N, C-alpha and C positions, 0 to 999 in steps of 0.2 A: 314690757320688761317685768320680770318677777321681782319679788321683794329682796331676794338675795343679791341680784344684779344691781338693784337700786342702792342697797346698803353698801355694796362694794364700791360703786361710783362715788357715793358720798364720802367714804373713807379714804379713797385713793386720789381723788381729784381735788386740787387746791386753788389754782388760779383761774382767772377768767379765760385765759388761753387754754388751760387744761380742759375746762368745761366745754368750750366751743369746739375744740378739736374732737373730743369724745362724742359730742352731740352730732356732728357731721357724720362721723363713722357710724353711729347708731342708726341714724335716719337712712343712710346709704344701705346698710345691711337689711333694713326693714322694707326697702323699696318704696319709701315715702314719695308721694307726688307733690310737686311744687307748681304753683301757678295762680294761687289765690292771694295775690298781692305781693308775693315774694318769689323771686326767680330761682332760688337755690337753697340748699341746706344752710349755708353760712348766713344768708340774710334772715332766714326764719329763726335760726338759733339765736341770733343777735336780738331779734325782736322779742323772743320769749325771755331771754336772760335780762334784757333791758327792762322788761316789765317787772320782773322779780326784784331787780336792784334799783329801779327808778332811775335808770341811766339811758341816755340816748346812744345810738350806735357809735357815734363819734367818741363819746365819753368812754364807751367800752373799749375802744381801740387805745385810747390814751391810758386807760387803767388796766390794760391786758395782763400785767404781771401782778396785779393785786390779788390777795387771797380772799376767799369767800368764807363766811361763817358756816358752821354746820347747819344752822337753820336755813340760810340762803341756799345752800347746796341741796338740802332735802326738798325745799319748796320747788326749786327749779327742776330737779330730776323727776319729781312727781308730775310736774306740768308737762315735761317732755314725754314722759311715759304715756300720758293721755293723748298727746299729739300722735304718737306712733301707734298705740293700741286701738284707739277709736277712729283714727284717720280723720280727725276733725281739724280743719284748717286753723292755723294760728289766730287768724282774725276773730274767729268765733270763741276761741279760748280766752282771748284778751278783750273781746267786745270792742275792738278798735281796728279800723283800717284807714289807710291814707290814700287820698286821691287828689291829684293836682296840687300837692303840697299841703293839703288840708286834712285834719283828723275827722273821722266819722265814727259814730256808734254803729255797730252791726251785731246782729244775732241771726239765728237760723230762719227768721221770717223774710230775710232779703239775701240776695246774692252778695258775695264779697266784691267790692269795687275793684275793677282791674281793666277797665276799658281804655283803649288808646285815645278815646275822646279827651282824656286829660291833656294830652299834648296839643290837640286842636284848640281847646279852651284857653290854655296858656298863651297860645299864639293869636287869640282873638278871631279864630277861624279865617285867618288870612291865608292866601290872598283872595279867597272866594267871597268873603263878606266885606263889602266896600263901605259900609256905613254902620254906625252903632245901632243895634236893634232896639226898638222901643218895647216890643213884646216878644218873649221867648217861650217856647213850649218844650218841656222835657217830658216826653211820653215814655211810659214804662219806667218811672223814676226810681222804683226800688227804695234804696236807702236815702235817696234825695241828693246823692253826691254830685251828679251832673248839674242839677238845678242850682245847688248852692255854689258850686264852682263858677257857673255862669253868672251868678249874682255878683261875685267878686270881680269877674272879668268885665261885666257890663253893669256898673252900679246904678245907672239911671233906668235900666230896663225893668219892666214888670214881667215876672216869670211864673208860669203855671207849671206845676209838677203833678202829672197824672199817673194813676196806676189802677188796675182793676182790683188789686188786693187791698182790703182794708188793713190787714196786718202790716203790709209793706208801708202803707201810708202813715201808720202810727210811728214807724221808725223814721220815715222821712220828716214827719212833723217834729219829732224830737230833735233831729239834726238841724232843721231849720231854726228851731228855738235856740239850740246851743250856739249857733252862729249869729243869733240876734237879727234874723232876716224875716221876721213874721210880717213886716210891712212891705216886703218886696217879693217873697216867694210864697205861692199859694197852693197847698196840696188839694187835689181834686180827685175823687174816685170816678173813674171813667174807663169803659172798655173801648180802647182806641179813641175814636172821635165821637162816640155816642153822647158823652156828656158835654160836648163842646160846640153845640149847634150855634152857628152864627159867629164863632170866634175866629179871628185871623191873627197870624203871627208873622213877624219878619224872619224868624229863625225857628225851625223845628229840629230838635235833636232827639234821636231815639236809639236806644239800645234794647230792642225787643227780644223776647225768646226767639232763638234761631237754630237750636240743635235739632237735627233730623233724627228720625227713629233709630236708624242704624248707629249713629254716634251716641245716642242716649244709652243704648245697651252696652256700649264699650267704655263708658266714662269711668275713670278711676274712682275708688271708694270715697275720696274726699268730696266729690260732687254730690254724693248721696245726702250730705248734710244741708245742701242748698235746696230751696223750694223748687219742686219740679215745674211749677207754674211759671217760674222765671227762666226756665231753660228750654223745655220741650216745645216744638212748633210743628208737629205733624210729620208726615213721611218725608217731605223734602225740606223741612226747616223753614218754610216760607208762609205758613198759614196766616200769621199776622202781617207780614210784610206785603203780601198781596193786597190786603185791605188798605194798608197805609198808602201804597202807590196809587190805588184807585181814588182815594178820598183826600189825599194831602193837599192837592191844588186848591180845593175849596177853602182850606184853612191857612193859606199863605197869602200875604200881601203881594202886590204886583212884582216886587223885586225880591220876594221871599225865597228862602233856601231850605231844603230838606237834607239833613245829614242823618244817615241811617247805617247802623252796624249790623252785619249779617254773618260775620266770622267765616267759618268754613263753608257756609252755604252760598258763598259768592259765585262759585262755579255753577251751582244749580240755578241761581238767579240769572246769570248771563245766558244760560241755555234756555231758560223759560221765556225770557224777554230779549231776544237778540237785537230787536229793533231799537232798543233804548240806548245802547252804547254807554253803559254805566261807566262813570269816571271813578276809578278806585284810587283812594288816597294812599300815600306812602308815609311811613312814620320813622323818625330817627331812633326812637326808643323801643321799637318793636310793635307788632300788632298789624292786623290786616282785616280786609273785609268791610271797609267803610266806604260808602259812596255818597256823592252829593248830586242833587238835581234841583233845578230851579222850577218855579211855577210854570213857566212856558213849556218846558220839557215834559213835565208831568201832564199838562193839559194835552199836549201833542200826542202822547202815547196812551192816553186814558182808555181808548177803545181796546188796546191790547190787554191792559190790566183787567178790564171788565170781562174778558173772556176766560180769565183764570179759573 
C-alpha cells in the first residue's frame, strides 16, 4: 500500500470492526496466501491487530465497536502493509506462533509451526500409544514446538530435539528455556540419526522436509521467507524419509512407534513402498500425510527401504 492509501485508511477507519473489515478486503485484493498458522484473512488480521493493541482475539471481538487512536491505527496499517507488500507471514512479523495451545518464538531461521501433530500430541498419540513414553525423539525439531508440546503431554519423559541446522537449534533452545524445560528437553545437532548412535526411544515424532522439486517451484511467495533447508527434499520429496525408514527401527524400543509427516508426498511414498501399507492418520482440525509404523513393521520392510 502506498503512503496515500495508508493515510486514507488511518483517517477514515475508526473502530476495531472497521479495521478488520478493511484488512480482509485489502489482503483479498492483494492475493495474500494463508496457511502459516492462520487459516484465513480474518484470523491473520486479528493476530496483527491484537499484537498492536495487546488484546487477545476474544477481547477484540468483545471490543469490536471501540475506537482506535491515531497512533494505533498508524502502527497497525503500517504492519499490515508489510504483510501484504513483503508477503512475510504474520508469525515472522510478530515473532510469535502458537502450537498445541502454546506460544513459541519464531523467526526466519525456522519454519512457522503448523503441523497437524498438535492434535496428536493433545490426544497423547492415542489410540496408538498404549503407555506413557520414557524417551521421546523430535527429529527435525525446528522451533522446538513439537518437543516442547510433547514435554507438556508427557511430563515424566526425557525428550531429545534434533536438527541439522545450528540456527534452528538456537531458536529451539530459546523456546525450551522460555517454557522452563531445560531439564527435560535436550537440543542436539544431528543429521537424522547420525548423532544418535546407540540411542533408543519409545516414540519418534518427525516433521522432516518433504516438499518435492515441482511443488517447491510453485510455492506462494510467503514460503520464500522460510528456510529452504526445512522444506525441500529432492525430486520426490522423500530424500530424508527414505533414510528415516531404513534406520528408525534401530532407534526404537521393542514397542516403539514412529510418527512421520510427509504432507503432499504421501502418494509418492505409497507408490515407492507399496509393500508397507502405510497407515495414514485422519485429523479433525485438518491436515494430512502423517503415518505411523511400529518397530516390527519397520524391521519387516527394511530390505525394501534399503533399495531406495
